[in-house]
C-alpha positions in Angstrom: 52.9 94.3 44.2 54.1 95.5 47.6 54.5 92.9 50.4 54.8 94.3 53.9 55.8 91.7 56.5 58.1 92.1 59.5 58.7 88.3 59.9 61.7 88.0 57.5 61.4 84.3 56.8 57.7 84.5 56.1 58.3 87.6 53.9 60.9 85.7 51.8 58.5 82.7 51.4 55.6 84.9 50.4 57.7 86.9 47.9 59.2 83.7 46.4 55.8 82.1 46.0 54.3 85.1 44.3 57.3 85.6 42.0 57.0 82.0 41.0 53.4 82.8 39.9 54.7 85.6 37.7 54.0 88.6 40.0 56.5 91.4 40.3 57.2 91.8 44.1 58.8 94.5 46.2 59.0 93.3 49.8 59.7 95.4 52.9 59.6 94.9 56.7 58.4 98.2 58.2 55.7 100.8 57.8 58.3 103.5 57.0 59.8 101.4 54.2 56.3 100.6 52.9 55.3 104.3 52.8 58.6 105.2 51.1 58.0 102.5 48.4 54.4 103.8 47.9 55.7 107.3 47.4 58.3 106.2 44.8 56.4 104.0 42.4 52.9 102.7 41.7 51.7 99.2 42.8 48.8 97.1 41.6 48.3 95.5 45.1 49.5 95.9 48.7 49.7 92.8 50.8 50.5 93.7 54.4 50.5 92.2 57.9 48.1 94.0 60.2 50.3 93.9 63.3 53.8 95.1 62.4 56.7 95.6 64.8 56.9 99.3 64.2 53.3 100.3 63.5 50.2 98.9 62.0 49.1 97.7 58.5 46.3 100.3 58.9 49.0 103.0 58.6 50.2 101.4 55.4 46.5 101.4 54.2 46.1 105.1 55.0 49.3 106.0 53.1 48.2 103.9 50.1 44.8 105.6 50.0 46.5 109.0 50.0 49.3 108.2 47.5 47.7 105.6 45.2 43.9 105.8 45.3 42.3 102.6 44.0 45.1 100.3 44.9 43.7 97.2 46.7 45.1 96.3 50.1 44.9 92.7 51.5 45.6 92.2 55.2 47.3 89.2 56.9 47.2 88.5 60.6 48.2 85.8 63.0 46.0 87.1 65.8 42.9 87.8 63.8 39.6 88.6 65.4 36.3 89.6 64.0 37.0 93.1 65.4 40.3 93.2 63.5 38.6 92.2 60.3 35.8 94.8 60.7 38.3 97.5 61.4 40.4 96.7 58.4 37.4 96.4 56.0 35.9 99.6 57.3 39.2 101.3 56.6 39.0 100.1 53.0 40.8 96.7 52.9 39.9 94.5 50.0 40.4 91.2 51.9 41.6 89.8 55.3 43.5 86.5 55.5 44.5 84.7 58.7 47.8 82.9 59.4 48.9 80.2 59.0 48.3 81.0 55.3 46.7 78.7 52.8 48.8 79.5 49.7 46.1 78.7 47.2 43.7 80.9 49.2 46.3 83.6 49.2 46.9 83.4 45.4 43.1 83.5 44.7 42.8 86.6 46.9 45.7 88.2 45.1 44.2 87.5 41.7 40.8 88.9 42.7 42.3 92.0 44.3 44.5 92.7 41.3 41.6 92.5 38.9 39.4 94.6 41.1 42.1 97.2 41.5 42.5 97.5 37.8 38.8 98.0 37.3 38.7 100.6 40.1 41.6 102.5 38.5 39.8 102.4 35.1 36.7 103.8 36.8 38.7 106.5 38.5 40.4 107.3 35.1 36.9 107.6 33.5 35.6 110.0 36.1 38.7 112.2 35.8 38.4 112.3 32.1 34.7 113.2 32.3 35.5 115.9 34.8 38.0 117.6 32.4 35.7 119.9 30.4 36.0 119.6 26.7 38.9 117.1 26.8 38.2 114.7 24.0 41.4 112.7 24.4 42.0 112.0 28.0 45.4 110.8 29.0 45.4 107.2 30.3 47.1 106.6 33.6 46.2 106.5 37.3 49.8 106.5 38.7 51.0 109.2 41.1 53.2 110.7 38.4 50.3 110.9 35.9 48.0 112.4 38.6 50.6 115.1 39.2 50.8 115.8 35.5 47.0 116.0 35.3 47.0 118.5 38.2 49.6 120.6 36.5 47.7 120.7 33.3 44.5 121.6 35.1 46.2 124.6 36.8 48.0 125.7 33.7 45.3 125.2 31.0 43.1 128.3 31.9 46.1 130.6 31.5 47.8 131.8 28.4 51.2 131.0 29.8 53.7 129.5 27.4 54.7 126.0 28.3 57.6 123.6 27.5 56.8 119.9 27.5 59.8 117.6 28.0 60.0 113.9 27.8 61.5 111.0 25.8 60.2 110.1 22.3 56.9 108.3 22.4 55.8 109.4 25.8 52.8 111.4 24.5 54.0 115.0 24.6 51.5 116.1 21.9 48.7 114.5 23.9 49.7 116.8 26.8 49.7 119.8 24.5 46.2 118.8 23.2 45.0 118.4 26.8 46.3 121.9 27.6 44.4 123.3 24.6 41.2 121.3 25.0 40.8 122.3 28.7 41.5 126.0 28.0 39.4 128.9 27.0 40.8 128.4 23.4 39.3 125.0 23.1 36.9 126.0 20.3 39.7 127.6 18.3 42.4 125.9 16.2 45.1 123.6 17.6 47.9 123.7 15.0 50.9 121.3 15.4 54.2 121.5 13.5 57.2 119.2 13.7 60.2 121.5 13.8 62.5 118.7 12.6 60.4 117.6 9.6 61.3 120.4 7.2 64.5 122.2 6.1 65.0 125.8 7.2 63.4 127.8 4.3 60.4 125.5 4.0 59.9 125.5 7.8 60.1 129.3 7.8 57.5 129.5 5.0 55.3 127.0 7.0 55.5 129.0 10.2 55.4 132.6 9.0 53.7 132.3 5.6 54.9 133.9 2.4 54.0 136.3 -0.3 53.7 135.5 -4.0 57.1 135.2 -5.5 58.9 135.2 -2.2 61.0 132.2 -3.3 61.1 129.8 -6.2 57.8 127.9 -6.4 55.8 130.5 -4.3 53.2 131.0 -7.0 50.6 132.4 -4.6 50.6 134.0 -1.1 49.9 131.8 1.8 49.2 132.3 5.5 51.6 130.6 7.9 50.8 128.3 10.8 51.2 131.1 13.3 48.3 132.9 11.6 46.3 129.7 11.2 46.5 129.3 15.0 45.2 132.8 15.6 43.2 132.8 18.9 44.1 129.1 19.4 47.2 127.1 20.2 50.4 126.5 18.2 52.2 123.3 19.2 55.9 123.3 18.2 57.0 119.7 18.5 60.8 119.0 18.8 61.6 122.7 19.2 65.2 121.7 19.8 65.5 121.0 16.0 64.6 124.6 15.1 67.5 126.3 13.3 69.1 129.3 15.0 68.0 131.9 12.5 64.3 130.7 12.9 64.8 130.8 16.7 65.5 134.5 16.5 62.4 135.1 14.3 60.2 133.0 16.6 61.4 134.9 19.7 60.5 138.2 18.0 57.0 136.9 17.2 56.5 135.8 20.9 57.7 139.1 22.2 55.7 141.4 19.8 52.8 139.2 18.9 53.2 140.1 15.3 54.2 138.1 12.3 55.7 139.1 8.9 55.4 136.6 6.0 58.5 135.8 3.9 58.9 138.4 1.2 56.4 140.8 2.8 56.8 144.2 4.5 53.6 144.2 6.4 53.2 142.7 9.9 50.0 141.1 11.1 48.9 140.9 14.7 48.3 137.4 16.1 46.9 136.1 19.3 48.4 132.7 19.8 49.3 130.5 22.8 52.6 128.7 22.1 53.3 125.2 23.6 56.6 123.6 22.7 58.0 120.1 23.3 61.4 118.5 23.1 63.1 115.2 23.9 66.4 117.1 24.2 68.1 118.7 27.1 67.6 122.3 26.0 69.6 123.8 28.9 72.6 121.8 27.6 71.8 122.9 24.0 71.9 126.5 25.3 75.4 125.9 26.9 76.6 124.4 23.6 75.4 127.3 21.6 72.7 125.3 19.7 69.7 127.0 21.2 69.1 130.7 22.1 69.0 131.3 25.8 66.5 134.1 25.5 64.1 131.8 23.6 64.6 129.0 26.1 63.6 131.3 29.0 60.6 132.6 26.9 59.4 129.0 26.2 60.1 127.4 29.6 57.9 129.7 31.7 56.3 126.5 32.9 57.9 123.1 32.2 55.8 119.9 32.2 57.7 116.6 32.4 56.0 113.6 30.8 57.3 110.4 32.5 58.6 107.5 30.5 56.5 104.4 30.6 59.1 102.4 32.6 58.5 104.9 35.5 54.8 104.1 35.7 54.5 100.3 35.0 51.2 100.2 37.0 49.6 102.2 34.1 50.5 99.6 31.5 47.5 97.4 32.0 45.2 100.4 31.7 46.9 101.5 28.5 46.8 97.9 27.1 43.1 97.7 27.6 42.6 101.2 26.2 44.5 100.5 23.0 43.0 97.1 22.6 39.5 98.5 22.8 40.3 101.1 20.2 41.9 98.6 17.8 39.0 96.2 18.4 36.4 98.8 17.4 38.4 99.7 14.3 38.7 96.2 13.0 35.1 95.2 13.9 35.9 93.1 17.0 34.9 95.3 20.0 34.9 92.5 22.5 38.7 92.0 23.1 39.9 90.0 26.1 43.5 90.3 27.4 44.8 87.2 29.3 46.2 88.0 32.8 49.6 86.6 32.0 49.8 88.9 28.9 49.1 92.0 31.1 51.9 90.9 33.4 54.3 90.4 30.4 53.4 93.8 29.1 53.9 95.4 32.5 57.4 93.8 32.9 58.7 95.0 29.6 60.8 98.3 29.8 59.2 99.9 26.7 62.1 101.9 25.4 59.8 103.4 22.8 57.3 104.3 25.5 53.6 104.7 24.9 54.0 104.7 21.1 55.8 101.4 21.1 53.2 99.9 23.5 50.3 101.1 21.2 51.9 99.4 18.2 52.6 96.2 20.1 49.0 96.0 21.4 47.6 96.6 17.8 49.8 93.8 16.5 48.7 91.5 19.4 45.0 92.2 18.9 45.2 91.7 15.1 46.9 88.3 15.6 44.3 87.2 18.2 42.0 85.0 16.1 39.2 84.6 18.6 39.3 88.0 20.3 41.5 86.8 23.2 45.0 88.1 23.3 47.3 85.3 24.5 51.0 85.0 24.7 51.2 83.5 21.3 50.1 86.9 19.9 52.8 88.9 21.7 55.6 90.5 19.8 58.8 88.4 20.0 60.7 91.2 21.8 58.6 90.9 25.0 60.0 88.9 27.9 57.9 85.9 28.9 57.1 85.8 32.6 59.8 84.1 34.6 62.1 83.9 31.7 65.6 85.2 32.6 67.0 84.9 29.1 64.0 86.8 27.6 64.3 89.5 30.2 68.0 89.8 29.5 67.2 90.1 25.8 64.7 92.9 26.5 67.1 94.8 28.6 69.8 94.5 25.9 67.3 95.8 23.4 66.4 98.8 25.6 70.0 99.6 26.2 70.8 99.3 22.5 67.9 101.6 21.6 69.0 104.2 24.2 72.5 104.2 22.9 71.3 104.5 19.3 69.1 107.5 20.2 72.0 109.2 22.0 74.3 108.7 19.1 71.8 110.1 16.6 71.2 113.2 18.8 75.0 113.8 19.3 77.8 115.1 17.2 80.4 112.8 18.7 80.7 109.7 20.8 82.0 111.7 23.7 78.8 113.8 23.6 76.7 110.7 23.4 78.4 109.3 26.5 77.6 112.5 28.4 74.0 112.3 27.4 73.9 108.7 28.7 75.6 109.6 31.9 78.5 107.2 31.4 82.2 107.5 30.6 83.4 107.4 27.0 85.3 104.2 27.8 82.0 102.6 29.1 80.3 103.6 25.9 82.9 102.0 23.8 82.6 98.8 25.9 78.8 98.8 25.4 79.1 99.4 21.7 81.4 96.4 21.4 79.3 94.1 23.6 76.0 95.0 21.9 77.6 94.7 18.4 77.0 98.4 17.6 80.6 99.3 16.6 79.8 99.5 13.0 
């Protein structure tokens, strides 16, 4: 939550009390600092003094309404009047508390506001999902970065423009590609997905372009490729950075001429396909290193959509937890699943190096281990930090750092390259490898 209070001693007391009750707190002393914080990251609650030294809490409320619709705002005041309360409530405040503060009353107001804010964001999410015509798999998230992504999808979907989706593994890049397809004029046509890293070169070429009978050993009959199967629809090329250079050249020719020739064939066939690609690599760097064709990169990256990692939108975690829990509950025959508030806070605090995919798996495990339909801390995966536990948080951060280093090493040809990907020196990488026990 965001605490806005220009009285520094009181601000420290409020922040300390709320942190002791397992709330994550960012505290600031001015309207300008509050607006900057609201622009940088999502919050599940804003607690602000009404009368600030450099402005008013109403200014904070107005900025919150613009930047983070649905976030509840609770006002504090030492000079409260009925008129002040009426003004604040008319402007959209959730509650209004007078100083000197009763801490129990404050905590109760915070709990109610947090729960109400979550429900309001879920309702907003539902309305947005319903408004997106034909989208059967709405993306879950009400944060500013997800709203921006949704707006970009809405503007891009009706066009046939090629798009490149970038983001870490597990962030939901295929879900973005499906949203582009399902809100486009091609929605009733095929959506064909292919993992460019799942097959070796010849097999991948046969999958993409098709082949004639006898084109290679084992080709006992002719077969259409995925490019043809996606005719008048969308072809999703996942992890395009893994595509071999020779296939990159062939794909570029298809994109330029809108014709495809199967392996072993001499006849070209016209295709009408929208291509959407995705990668967790820095393709611009791959171009500089000679591992990806520059002309293909420019052809694919006409519009680039960036899917944010989960750690950059922690306010969306409770929505995702409830979404995944409901899906698992229906699947296992227990549709009424309850998530304890402290569990939501634990999930929200964890850095999720595996992003939405890791969160989904963790929620599934927690729901299955909840014997009475209530997910409590005892059902959480052992890797999650317990609220207020410094050692557990340190363990979680070590795991996140270890996972990031492993991913960089797997994607690199040398430790020097891995260090560059991580944005650290080679010496710093060696130190981290030794400290985390990854030298072997």
